[in-house]
Each structure stands twice: as structure tokens, then as C-alpha cells.
Backbone atoms as SQL, in Angstrom:
CREATE TABLE atoms (id INTEGER PRIMARY KEY, chain TEXT, resi INTEGER, resn TEXT, atom TEXT, x REAL, y REAL, z REAL);
INSERT INTO atoms VALUES
  (1, 'A', 1, 'MET', 'N', 0.818, -1.202, 0.000),
  (2, 'A', 1, 'MET', 'CA', 0.000, 0.000, 0.000),
  (3, 'A', 1, 'MET', 'C', 0.857, 1.259, 0.000),
  (4, 'A', 2, 'ALA', 'N', 2.021, 1.205, 0.622),
  (5, 'A', 2, 'ALA', 'CA', 2.877, 2.383, 0.710),
  (6, 'A', 2, 'ALA', 'C', 3.342, 2.833, -0.671),
  (7, 'A', 3, 'VAL', 'N', 3.686, 1.883, -1.540),
  (8, 'A', 3, 'VAL', 'CA', 4.142, 2.235, -2.888),
  (9, 'A', 3, 'VAL', 'C', 3.010, 2.891, -3.667),
  (10, 'A', 4, 'LEU', 'N', 1.820, 2.404, -3.508),
  (11, 'A', 4, 'LEU', 'CA', 0.658, 2.971, -4.172),
  (12, 'A', 4, 'LEU', 'C', 0.485, 4.441, -3.781),
  (13, 'A', 5, 'LEU', 'N', 0.607, 4.724, -2.507),
  (14, 'A', 5, 'LEU', 'CA', 0.504, 6.104, -2.021),
  (15, 'A', 5, 'LEU', 'C', 1.689, 6.944, -2.489),
  (16, 'A', 6, 'ASP', 'N', 2.871, 6.357, -2.524),
  (17, 'A', 6, 'ASP', 'CA', 4.055, 7.083, -2.988),
  (18, 'A', 6, 'ASP', 'C', 3.909, 7.500, -4.451),
  (19, 'A', 7, 'ILE', 'N', 3.354, 6.611, -5.264),
  (20, 'A', 7, 'ILE', 'CA', 3.142, 6.925, -6.683),
  (21, 'A', 7, 'ILE', 'C', 2.152, 8.079, -6.815),
  (22, 'A', 8, 'ARG', 'N', 1.046, 7.984, -6.079),
  (23, 'A', 8, 'ARG', 'CA', 0.054, 9.062, -6.102),
  (24, 'A', 8, 'ARG', 'C', 0.691, 10.388, -5.684),
  (25, 'A', 9, 'ASN', 'N', 1.446, 10.374, -4.608),
  (26, 'A', 9, 'ASN', 'CA', 2.069, 11.595, -4.099),
  (27, 'A', 9, 'ASN', 'C', 3.104, 12.159, -5.071),
  (28, 'A', 10, 'TYR', 'N', 3.830, 11.284, -5.734),
  (29, 'A', 10, 'TYR', 'CA', 4.831, 11.727, -6.708),
  (30, 'A', 10, 'TYR', 'C', 4.166, 12.464, -7.867),
  (31, 'A', 11, 'VAL', 'N', 3.103, 11.894, -8.402),
  (32, 'A', 11, 'VAL', 'CA', 2.404, 12.547, -9.522),
  (33, 'A', 11, 'VAL', 'C', 1.764, 13.849, -9.042),
  (34, 'A', 12, 'ARG', 'N', 1.209, 13.849, -7.842),
  (35, 'A', 12, 'ARG', 'CA', 0.608, 15.077, -7.299),
  (36, 'A', 12, 'ARG', 'C', 1.666, 16.167, -7.145),
  (37, 'A', 13, 'LEU', 'N', 2.806, 15.821, -6.612),
  (38, 'A', 13, 'LEU', 'CA', 3.877, 16.792, -6.377),
  (39, 'A', 13, 'LEU', 'C', 4.430, 17.369, -7.681),
  (40, 'A', 14, 'HIS', 'N', 4.598, 16.518, -8.702),
  (41, 'A', 14, 'HIS', 'CA', 5.197, 16.945, -9.964),
  (42, 'A', 14, 'HIS', 'C', 4.177, 17.408, -11.005),
  (43, 'A', 15, 'GLY', 'N', 2.900, 17.156, -10.770),
  (44, 'A', 15, 'GLY', 'CA', 1.875, 17.570, -11.718),
  (45, 'A', 15, 'GLY', 'C', 1.642, 16.560, -12.824),
  (46, 'A', 16, 'GLN', 'N', 2.724, 16.005, -13.332),
  (47, 'A', 16, 'GLN', 'CA', 2.639, 14.928, -14.315),
  (48, 'A', 16, 'GLN', 'C', 3.962, 14.186, -14.359),
  (49, 'A', 17, 'ALA', 'N', 3.910, 12.963, -14.854),
  (50, 'A', 17, 'ALA', 'CA', 5.121, 12.138, -14.943),
  (51, 'A', 17, 'ALA', 'C', 4.921, 11.074, -16.013),
  (52, 'A', 18, 'SER', 'N', 5.996, 10.792, -16.726),
  (53, 'A', 18, 'SER', 'CA', 5.931, 9.725, -17.729),
  (54, 'A', 18, 'SER', 'C', 6.058, 8.375, -17.025),
  (55, 'A', 19, 'LEU', 'N', 5.588, 7.348, -17.693),
  (56, 'A', 19, 'LEU', 'CA', 5.707, 5.996, -17.150),
  (57, 'A', 19, 'LEU', 'C', 7.183, 5.633, -16.987),
  (58, 'A', 20, 'LEU', 'N', 8.016, 6.073, -17.913),
  (59, 'A', 20, 'LEU', 'CA', 9.453, 5.807, -17.816),
  (60, 'A', 20, 'LEU', 'C', 10.047, 6.475, -16.579),
  (61, 'A', 21, 'ASP', 'N', 9.656, 7.707, -16.330),
  (62, 'A', 21, 'ASP', 'CA', 10.115, 8.436, -15.147),
  (63, 'A', 21, 'ASP', 'C', 9.694, 7.690, -13.876),
  (64, 'A', 22, 'LEU', 'N', 8.436, 7.274, -13.812),
  (65, 'A', 22, 'LEU', 'CA', 7.948, 6.541, -12.649),
  (66, 'A', 22, 'LEU', 'C', 8.670, 5.203, -12.488),
  (67, 'A', 23, 'SER', 'N', 8.943, 4.540, -13.599),
  (68, 'A', 23, 'SER', 'CA', 9.642, 3.268, -13.579),
  (69, 'A', 23, 'SER', 'C', 11.034, 3.425, -12.974),
  (70, 'A', 24, 'HIS', 'N', 11.737, 4.481, -13.358),
  (71, 'A', 24, 'HIS', 'CA', 13.069, 4.735, -12.807),
  (72, 'A', 24, 'HIS', 'C', 12.982, 5.129, -11.339),
  (73, 'A', 25, 'ARG', 'N', 12.050, 5.981, -11.010),
  (74, 'A', 25, 'ARG', 'CA', 11.919, 6.492, -9.648),
  (75, 'A', 25, 'ARG', 'C', 11.598, 5.375, -8.651),
  (76, 'A', 26, 'PHE', 'N', 10.695, 4.468, -9.048),
  (77, 'A', 26, 'PHE', 'CA', 10.238, 3.437, -8.122),
  (78, 'A', 26, 'PHE', 'C', 10.861, 2.068, -8.376),
  (79, 'A', 27, 'HIS', 'N', 11.787, 2.001, -9.340),
  (80, 'A', 27, 'HIS', 'CA', 12.495, 0.750, -9.642),
  (81, 'A', 27, 'HIS', 'C', 11.508, -0.391, -9.895),
  (82, 'A', 28, 'MET', 'N', 10.530, -0.107, -10.778),
  (83, 'A', 28, 'MET', 'CA', 9.503, -1.095, -11.103),
  (84, 'A', 28, 'MET', 'C', 9.325, -1.165, -12.611),
  (85, 'A', 29, 'GLN', 'N', 8.866, -2.307, -13.087),
  (86, 'A', 29, 'GLN', 'CA', 8.562, -2.480, -14.498),
  (87, 'A', 29, 'GLN', 'C', 7.317, -1.661, -14.862),
  (88, 'A', 30, 'PRO', 'N', 7.271, -1.102, -16.073),
  (89, 'A', 30, 'PRO', 'CA', 6.111, -0.309, -16.491),
  (90, 'A', 30, 'PRO', 'C', 4.776, -1.042, -16.340),
  (91, 'A', 31, 'ASP', 'N', 4.717, -2.328, -16.650),
  (92, 'A', 31, 'ASP', 'CA', 3.456, -3.057, -16.537),
  (93, 'A', 31, 'ASP', 'C', 2.943, -3.101, -15.096),
  (94, 'A', 32, 'ALA', 'N', 3.844, -3.253, -14.148),
  (95, 'A', 32, 'ALA', 'CA', 3.442, -3.254, -12.734),
  (96, 'A', 32, 'ALA', 'C', 2.923, -1.881, -12.328),
  (97, 'A', 33, 'LEU', 'N', 3.573, -0.841, -12.814),
  (98, 'A', 33, 'LEU', 'CA', 3.136, 0.520, -12.505),
  (99, 'A', 33, 'LEU', 'C', 1.778, 0.834, -13.125),
  (100, 'A', 34, 'ARG', 'N', 1.532, 0.337, -14.324),
  (101, 'A', 34, 'ARG', 'CA', 0.245, 0.596, -14.990),
  (102, 'A', 34, 'ARG', 'C', -0.921, 0.126, -14.121),
  (103, 'A', 35, 'GLY', 'N', -0.756, -1.020, -13.488),
  (104, 'A', 35, 'GLY', 'CA', -1.808, -1.523, -12.610),
  (105, 'A', 35, 'GLY', 'C', -2.077, -0.576, -11.454),
  (106, 'A', 36, 'MET', 'N', -1.030, -0.037, -10.881),
  (107, 'A', 36, 'MET', 'CA', -1.186, 0.904, -9.774),
  (108, 'A', 36, 'MET', 'C', -1.766, 2.230, -10.257),
  (109, 'A', 37, 'LEU', 'N', -1.313, 2.679, -11.415),
  (110, 'A', 37, 'LEU', 'CA', -1.855, 3.916, -11.981),
  (111, 'A', 37, 'LEU', 'C', -3.320, 3.747, -12.364),
  (112, 'A', 38, 'ASP', 'N', -3.686, 2.548, -12.820),
  (113, 'A', 38, 'ASP', 'CA', -5.092, 2.263, -13.126),
  (114, 'A', 38, 'ASP', 'C', -5.964, 2.438, -11.885),
  (115, 'A', 39, 'HIS', 'N', -5.442, 2.014, -10.751),
  (116, 'A', 39, 'HIS', 'CA', -6.170, 2.183, -9.490),
  (117, 'A', 39, 'HIS', 'C', -6.490, 3.655, -9.256),
  (118, 'A', 40, 'TRP', 'N', -5.488, 4.508, -9.418),
  (119, 'A', 40, 'TRP', 'CA', -5.698, 5.943, -9.184),
  (120, 'A', 40, 'TRP', 'C', -6.553, 6.587, -10.265),
  (121, 'A', 41, 'GLN', 'N', -6.502, 6.041, -11.473),
  (122, 'A', 41, 'GLN', 'CA', -7.384, 6.542, -12.529),
  (123, 'A', 41, 'GLN', 'C', -8.841, 6.241, -12.177),
  (124, 'A', 42, 'ARG', 'N', -9.104, 5.054, -11.681),
  (125, 'A', 42, 'ARG', 'CA', -10.475, 4.700, -11.285),
  (126, 'A', 42, 'ARG', 'C', -10.977, 5.597, -10.156),
  (127, 'A', 43, 'LYS', 'N', -10.070, 6.012, -9.284),
  (128, 'A', 43, 'LYS', 'CA', -10.427, 6.911, -8.181),
  (129, 'A', 43, 'LYS', 'C', -10.597, 8.354, -8.659),
  (130, 'A', 44, 'GLY', 'N', -10.116, 8.644, -9.882),
  (131, 'A', 44, 'GLY', 'CA', -10.277, 9.979, -10.448),
  (132, 'A', 44, 'GLY', 'C', -9.234, 11.000, -10.034),
  (133, 'A', 45, 'VAL', 'N', -8.114, 10.547, -9.458),
  (134, 'A', 45, 'VAL', 'CA', -7.095, 11.507, -9.031),
  (135, 'A', 45, 'VAL', 'C', -5.913, 11.606, -9.992),
  (136, 'A', 46, 'ILE', 'N', -5.770, 10.606, -10.853),
  (137, 'A', 46, 'ILE', 'CA', -4.724, 10.629, -11.876),
  (138, 'A', 46, 'ILE', 'C', -5.383, 10.307, -13.204),
  (139, 'A', 47, 'ARG', 'N', -4.941, 10.987, -14.258),
  (140, 'A', 47, 'ARG', 'CA', -5.470, 10.675, -15.589),
  (141, 'A', 47, 'ARG', 'C', -4.306, 10.480, -16.549),
  (142, 'A', 48, 'ARG', 'N', -4.515, 9.557, -17.483),
  (143, 'A', 48, 'ARG', 'CA', -3.505, 9.286, -18.511),
  (144, 'A', 48, 'ARG', 'C', -3.718, 10.269, -19.647),
  (145, 'A', 49, 'LEU', 'N', -2.628, 10.895, -20.072),
  (146, 'A', 49, 'LEU', 'CA', -2.704, 11.812, -21.193),
  (147, 'A', 49, 'LEU', 'C', -2.644, 11.042, -22.495),
  (148, 'A', 50, 'ASP', 'N', -3.301, 11.548, -23.495),
  (149, 'A', 50, 'ASP', 'CA', -3.256, 10.954, -24.822),
  (150, 'A', 50, 'ASP', 'C', -1.830, 11.064, -25.352),
  (151, 'A', 51, 'VAL', 'N', -1.336, 10.014, -25.977),
  (152, 'A', 51, 'VAL', 'CA', 0.026, 10.001, -26.518),
  (153, 'A', 51, 'VAL', 'C', 0.241, 11.173, -27.469),
  (154, 'A', 52, 'ALA', 'N', -0.750, 11.533, -28.248),
  (155, 'A', 52, 'ALA', 'CA', -0.618, 12.638, -29.200),
  (156, 'A', 52, 'ALA', 'C', -0.320, 13.954, -28.486),
  (157, 'A', 53, 'ASP', 'N', -0.738, 14.073, -27.213),
  (158, 'A', 53, 'ASP', 'CA', -0.483, 15.299, -26.455),
  (159, 'A', 53, 'ASP', 'C', 0.949, 15.369, -25.946),
  (160, 'A', 54, 'THR', 'N', 1.624, 14.238, -25.823),
  (161, 'A', 54, 'THR', 'CA', 2.960, 14.220, -25.241),
  (162, 'A', 54, 'THR', 'C', 4.039, 13.817, -26.232),
  (163, 'A', 55, 'CYS', 'N', 3.640, 13.355, -27.389),
  (164, 'A', 55, 'CYS', 'CA', 4.576, 12.903, -28.424),
  (165, 'A', 55, 'CYS', 'C', 5.225, 14.116, -29.087),
  (166, 'A', 56, 'GLY', 'N', 6.305, 13.878, -29.759),
  (167, 'A', 56, 'GLY', 'CA', 6.982, 14.945, -30.476),
  (168, 'A', 56, 'GLY', 'C', 6.236, 15.412, -31.713),
  (169, 'A', 57, 'GLY', 'N', 5.129, 14.794, -32.026),
  (170, 'A', 57, 'GLY', 'CA', 4.329, 15.219, -33.158),
  (171, 'A', 57, 'GLY', 'C', 4.212, 14.192, -34.255),
  (172, 'A', 58, 'CYS', 'N', 5.010, 13.132, -34.218),
  (173, 'A', 58, 'CYS', 'CA', 4.987, 12.162, -35.312),
  (174, 'A', 58, 'CYS', 'C', 3.639, 11.466, -35.422),
  (175, 'A', 59, 'ALA', 'N', 3.024, 11.134, -34.277),
  (176, 'A', 59, 'ALA', 'CA', 1.742, 10.428, -34.320),
  (177, 'A', 59, 'ALA', 'C', 0.658, 11.306, -34.933),
  (178, 'A', 60, 'ILE', 'N', 0.784, 12.589, -34.743),
  (179, 'A', 60, 'ILE', 'CA', -0.206, 13.513, -35.286),
  (180, 'A', 60, 'ILE', 'C', 0.015, 13.691, -36.786),
  (181, 'A', 61, 'LYS', 'N', 1.273, 13.839, -37.183),
  (182, 'A', 61, 'LYS', 'CA', 1.598, 14.139, -38.581),
  (183, 'A', 61, 'LYS', 'C', 1.525, 12.917, -39.487),
  (184, 'A', 62, 'THR', 'N', 2.074, 11.803, -39.041),
  (185, 'A', 62, 'THR', 'CA', 2.175, 10.647, -39.927),
  (186, 'A', 62, 'THR', 'C', 1.356, 9.458, -39.472),
  (187, 'A', 63, 'GLY', 'N', 0.887, 9.499, -38.219),
  (188, 'A', 63, 'GLY', 'CA', 0.121, 8.372, -37.710),
  (189, 'A', 63, 'GLY', 'C', 0.965, 7.130, -37.511),
  (190, 'A', 64, 'CYS', 'N', 2.261, 7.296, -37.252),
  (191, 'A', 64, 'CYS', 'CA', 3.161, 6.146, -37.142),
  (192, 'A', 64, 'CYS', 'C', 2.809, 5.262, -35.959),
  (193, 'A', 65, 'GLY', 'N', 2.404, 5.866, -34.849),
  (194, 'A', 65, 'GLY', 'CA', 2.014, 5.086, -33.672),
  (195, 'A', 65, 'GLY', 'C', 3.159, 4.440, -32.930),
  (196, 'A', 66, 'SER', 'N', 4.398, 4.704, -33.330),
  (197, 'A', 66, 'SER', 'CA', 5.526, 4.034, -32.685),
  (198, 'A', 66, 'SER', 'C', 5.702, 4.443, -31.226),
  (199, 'A', 67, 'CYS', 'N', 5.214, 5.603, -30.854),
  (200, 'A', 67, 'CYS', 'CA', 5.378, 6.017, -29.459),
  (201, 'A', 67, 'CYS', 'C', 4.245, 5.526, -28.573),
  (202, 'A', 68, 'ALA', 'N', 3.230, 4.905, -29.143),
  (203, 'A', 68, 'ALA', 'CA', 2.102, 4.418, -28.346),
  (204, 'A', 68, 'ALA', 'C', 2.537, 3.379, -27.322),
  (205, 'A', 69, 'SER', 'N', 3.569, 2.617, -27.616),
  (206, 'A', 69, 'SER', 'CA', 4.041, 1.602, -26.673),
  (207, 'A', 69, 'SER', 'C', 5.321, 2.035, -25.971),
  (208, 'A', 70, 'ASN', 'N', 5.711, 3.269, -26.126),
  (209, 'A', 70, 'ASN', 'CA', 6.938, 3.779, -25.537),
  (210, 'A', 70, 'ASN', 'C', 6.633, 4.398, -24.177),
  (211, 'A', 71, 'ALA', 'N', 7.218, 3.864, -23.117),
  (212, 'A', 71, 'ALA', 'CA', 6.959, 4.336, -21.760),
  (213, 'A', 71, 'ALA', 'C', 7.371, 5.787, -21.559),
  (214, 'A', 72, 'ALA', 'N', 8.283, 6.293, -22.391),
  (215, 'A', 72, 'ALA', 'CA', 8.697, 7.687, -22.264),
  (216, 'A', 72, 'ALA', 'C', 7.576, 8.641, -22.659),
  (217, 'A', 73, 'PHE', 'N', 6.659, 8.187, -23.511),
  (218, 'A', 73, 'PHE', 'CA', 5.571, 9.039, -23.973),
  (219, 'A', 73, 'PHE', 'C', 4.257, 8.767, -23.249),
  (220, 'A', 74, 'GLU', 'N', 4.181, 7.685, -22.511),
  (221, 'A', 74, 'GLU', 'CA', 2.969, 7.389, -21.742),
  (222, 'A', 74, 'GLU', 'C', 3.025, 8.232, -20.479),
  (223, 'A', 75, 'THR', 'N', 2.198, 9.255, -20.431),
  (224, 'A', 75, 'THR', 'CA', 2.289, 10.247, -19.376),
  (225, 'A', 75, 'THR', 'C', 0.999, 10.312, -18.574),
  (226, 'A', 76, 'TYR', 'N', 1.170, 10.523, -17.287),
  (227, 'A', 76, 'TYR', 'CA', 0.047, 10.632, -16.355),
  (228, 'A', 76, 'TYR', 'C', 0.112, 11.989, -15.678),
  (229, 'A', 77, 'GLU', 'N', -1.075, 12.560, -15.401),
  (230, 'A', 77, 'GLU', 'CA', -1.105, 13.851, -14.733),
  (231, 'A', 77, 'GLU', 'C', -2.045, 13.812, -13.536),
  (232, 'A', 78, 'TRP', 'N', -1.802, 14.716, -12.623),
  (233, 'A', 78, 'TRP', 'CA', -2.625, 14.826, -11.421),
  (234, 'A', 78, 'TRP', 'C', -3.967, 15.429, -11.814),
  (235, 'A', 79, 'ALA', 'N', -5.040, 14.807, -11.397),
  (236, 'A', 79, 'ALA', 'CA', -6.375, 15.293, -11.704),
  (237, 'A', 79, 'ALA', 'C', -7.202, 15.504, -10.434),
  (238, 'A', 80, 'GLY', 'N', -6.636, 15.136, -9.298),
  (239, 'A', 80, 'GLY', 'CA', -7.358, 15.225, -8.024),
  (240, 'A', 80, 'GLY', 'C', -7.274, 16.608, -7.403),
  (241, 'A', 81, 'VAL', 'N', -7.732, 16.670, -6.211),
  (242, 'A', 81, 'VAL', 'CA', -7.748, 17.934, -5.479),
  (243, 'A', 81, 'VAL', 'C', -6.599, 18.023, -4.521);
């Protein structure tokens, strides 16, 4: 439970964080973190940003989709109070 709260607090403190950033910070695999982030998304305090909003623009211009599975572009932001 402590890690779950730490993840929530980290995103709240920083406003937003990429999955890669969270993976490095908490020394966890992205898939394990996604489950924890899903918990906070269901609670409505964290929201996942659309890849097109955080990508360098390739997905918008060419529709390549290569960053859709890239943890560096999968970004979460604080949505709670």
C-alpha cells in the first residue's frame, strides 16, 4: 500500500510524470506501474494523457504510432484535489 501512495504523491507533487520516469523512480517495471496507476485513474485523481499530447508530433503528422508503446511518452497527470 505504501508504494501505491508514494506513486500518487509523486504525480501530485510533480503535476505529471511519464511511465518511464515513474519506472526509474520506483524501480519497477512499467506493466506493474500501470496496474497501480489504473487504481488511481479509477479513483479519479490521476489521468492518462493521450500520446498525441505528449509525443513529439509524429503520431499527429504521420500516424506512425511508434510512441504508443513507448513508456517515455505514456504520461500521467494529477487530476485530483
